[in-house]
N, C-alpha and C positions, 0 to 999 in steps of 0.2 A: 447861514448861522456860523458864528465864530467857532473854530475847532476846539477852543477851550470849553465852550458850552457843550459840544458833543461829548467831550471827555468827561465833564461833570455829570451829564445825564447817564452815561454808561456806568460810571462808578456808583451812582445812587441806585441804579437798577440792580446791580450785583449785590449791594449791601441789603436792599429790600428782600431779594430772593433768599439771602442767607438767613434773614430773621424769620421770614414767613413760612418758607417751605418745610422746615423741620417741624413746625407746629400745626401743619395741616393734618387733621385726623385721617387715619387710613385703616385698612382692614388688617387686623392682627391675626396671626396664625398660631393656634394653640399647639402645645407640645414642646418637646425639647429636641435639640439636634441629635442625630444618631449617625453611626457609620453606615456605609453602603452595605447592601445585602451580601453575605458571603455564601457562595454556592455550596450545596450539599454534596455528598458523595456521588460519583457517576454510577450509571447503571449499564448493564449489558445492552448493546445496541445504540448507545448514545453516539452522536457524531462529534468529532473533535476538530476544532478550528485552529488550535495552536498547541504545540508541544514544546516544552523546554528540552530540546533534542540532545541526548547525550552522545549520539553516534559519531558526530564529526571528530570527537576526541579519540575515537578508536581507529581512525583512518590515518595512516601515514603521517607521522610515525605512530605506531601502536602505543597505548598508554603504559606507563610503568606500573608495577604491582602496587606501589604506594600512592598512585595518582588518586586524589580524592576530589569529588565534585558534589554539587548540590543534587539531591535526589530529584529526578525529573518530575515535573508537574504538567497539568493540562488545562485547557479551556474548552468547555463543551458549548456547542452552538447548534444552529439549525442545520438540517440535512439537505436543504434544497439548493445550496450553493456549493462552491468548492470547499472540500474538507481535506484534512491531512491524515485522518485516521478514524478508526471506530473502536469502541470499547468491546472487547470480546469476552471479558470476564471481570467481575469486581467482587471483592471480599472484604468483610468487616474484620480484617486482621488487625493485630497491633500495628500502629503506623510504622512504616519503614523509617530508618534513620533520616534525619534532615540532610546529612552528608554521608557519602558511601564511597568505598574504594572501587576501582575499576574491576578488580577480580571478584569482589563480593557482588557487584552489580551483575556481572555475567552469570554468576551462579543463580541469582534470583530470576533472571529472565528465562531460564530453561523451561519453566512450566507454560510460558505464554504460547509457543507453537502448538502445544498439546491442547490447550484451551481453545485455540483458534479453529481446530478441526471441527469442533461441535458448532462453531459459529458460521464458518464458510461452507460446511459440507466437504465432501471429498470425492475424488474420482477413483474408483476401484482400481488398484495398481497392478494386481496380478492377472496376467493374461496366459491362458493355457494354449500352447501351440498345437498344431495338428499332430505332431509326433509325440505329444505328451509332456514336453518340457514346459516348465512355468517360467515366465519372464516377468520380473517386477519392474514396472515403469514408475518413475517419479515425475509428476507434473512440475513445470518450471515457472510458476508465477513469481514475480519480483516483490515478495512480501518482506517487510521488516517489522519486528516486534519490539515494543517498548513497554517497560513497567514503570508506572507512575504512582505517586502518593500525594497526600494533601499539601497544598501550598502553605505559606506562613500564616495567613489569616485563618485558614481552615484548621491548622494545628492549634492556633490560639483559641479556637472555639472548642477544642477537645475532639476533633474528628480523627478517627483512626481507621484507615482503609488502604487498600492497594488495588490497582487495576492493571490489566494487560490490554495493550492497544495493538492493532494491526494497521499498517500504513505502507506507503511506498518506500523503496530503499533510499531514495534521494529526498524524501520529504516534500515532493511536489504535490500541490493540491490536485484533487481529482473530483470528478462528478460520477455519480452512481453509488451503489452500495455493494459491500462485500458479504453481507449477511445472506447466507444461502446461495452464494454465487455459483458453487459447483453443483448445486441440485436443481435450481430453477432460475438462475440469473445469467447475465453475460458479464464477462470479465472487463472492468474498466480499462481503458487504454494504458493507464499508468503502470499496470501490473503484468502486461504481456511481455514475452521475450521475443521481440521482433527483429528480423535480420535485414541488413542493408542490401544484401545480394543473394542470389541463388547459387553463386559460385561457392562450392564447398571449401575452397581454400581461403575464403573471406568470411569471417564470423563476426564482423562488426555489428553491434546492436544499435537500435535507435528506438525512440518512443513509438508506440503502436498507433498513435494518432497522426503520425506522418506516413505518407505513402511508402509501402514496403512490399517486397515480393514474397516474403517467406516468414514463418514463425516457428520457433522451436517449441514443440508441445510437451516433450518429455525426454528424459535420459534414463539410461540403465547401465549398470556394469555387469558384464557377462563373466561368469566364473571359468574355472579350468575345463569344464565339460563343454565340448564344442557343440554349437547350435548351427543348423543350416541357415544360410542366408535367406532362403525362402521362408523359413519359420520366423526369423527375426522380422522380416519385412511384413509378414501377415500379422504378427503380434502388434507391430507399430500401427498398422491400419485399424486393428481392433481397438487399440487404446485411443486412437484419434477419434473413432466413432463415439467413445465414451466422453472424451473431452469436449467434442462439439455437440454432444447429445443428439446424434443422428445415426440412422442405420447405414447411411452412405456418406462418409466423410469426404469422398471425392466430389460429391455434389455433381454427379453425372459428367465427370471429366473437367470440371471447372477448377478443381484442386488436385494436385498430385501429392501423395504421401510418400516420403522418402526416408530411408535410414542412412545416416552418415556415421562413419567410424573415425575415431581419432587415432591416427598412426603416428609413429615416430617422426615421419617426414611430412606430415600434414593431415588434412581431412579428406576422406574418400567417400563417395556415394556407393552404397552397397547395392549391387545389381542382383537380380534373381539367381544368376549363375555364379556369383562370387564364391570364394572359398568359405567353408564353415568358420564361424567366429568363436573365439574363446579368449578369456583374460583380456578383455578390451572394453573401452567406454564408448557407448554409441548414443546417438540422438535420434529422435523421431521428429521429423520436420514436415510442415504443411507448406506447399509451394503453389502460389496462384498461377494459373495457366493462361495461355492466349494473350500474353502481354498485360494482363490485368494487374492492378496494384491494390493491395489491401489497405484500409484506413482505420482498422480497429482490430483488436484481438479476435481470433476465431473461436475462442473457448466459450461455449455456451450459446453459439448462434442457432443451434438446433436446425430446424428445417426452414427458417426464415431467410430473407434475402442475404446474400453474402455481402459483407461490408467492403465493397470495392468502390474506387473512385478514380 
């Protein structure tokens, strides 16, 4: 057939489709178009899959007093995958400002660590030594707190609330939950303070999901009253038992609990016969033995298998 005939047939077909197809009766959908659903306020325990993170602006260089930015917002999602944070408290307060200065934001965030204690639980910090001295240890989880408010669409709907979030210091997604983590949970790897080496002169940290030989469990600052090395070491062992939630934090010799002290010239392991300690900063460290490497935080492992690999 001549090409001109083929061309004529194609043109006729296109014209016929243009006339007939728009007039074919179809199923009509009742109703009128509407905007997408706007999420309501978050609730305590909600998992957060995205945060408009304000913290990078606070890192090197620090923000100026008059640095103003959009008030942080969040997206809530399922808890069964990677999340970047959890809601530790929410209140139907007057909505925070749409934009806020750096100094005002820092003042608003101060309540969040307090609210988080009720959410995560806590490790009893005060340890009484055999000689009667009390040493107050501070656990060292890598938490970061963020205060958020309604997004633009939520504000347009008249929502007014604020919420405190807990998440990792670098915003890396994690698996697991922080609710009740210090009472009946295990600390997700993103939040442990794990160490690259057992050498006290090297304090490089790495993610706890990477093989590591040691973990910093807690720190304390000793006052002017001298405390014997033996008392400090025993209090560290006692606190480690609370942190791991076990009566034997050494796990029958599989873990060594050590005290390290920060000197002007470096870091030193405190031995049982060391000089009494005063006016100094010390750490309580768990060290895997027999060449084993840990692959998760030890906090909360209780009497289950040690996370070695």
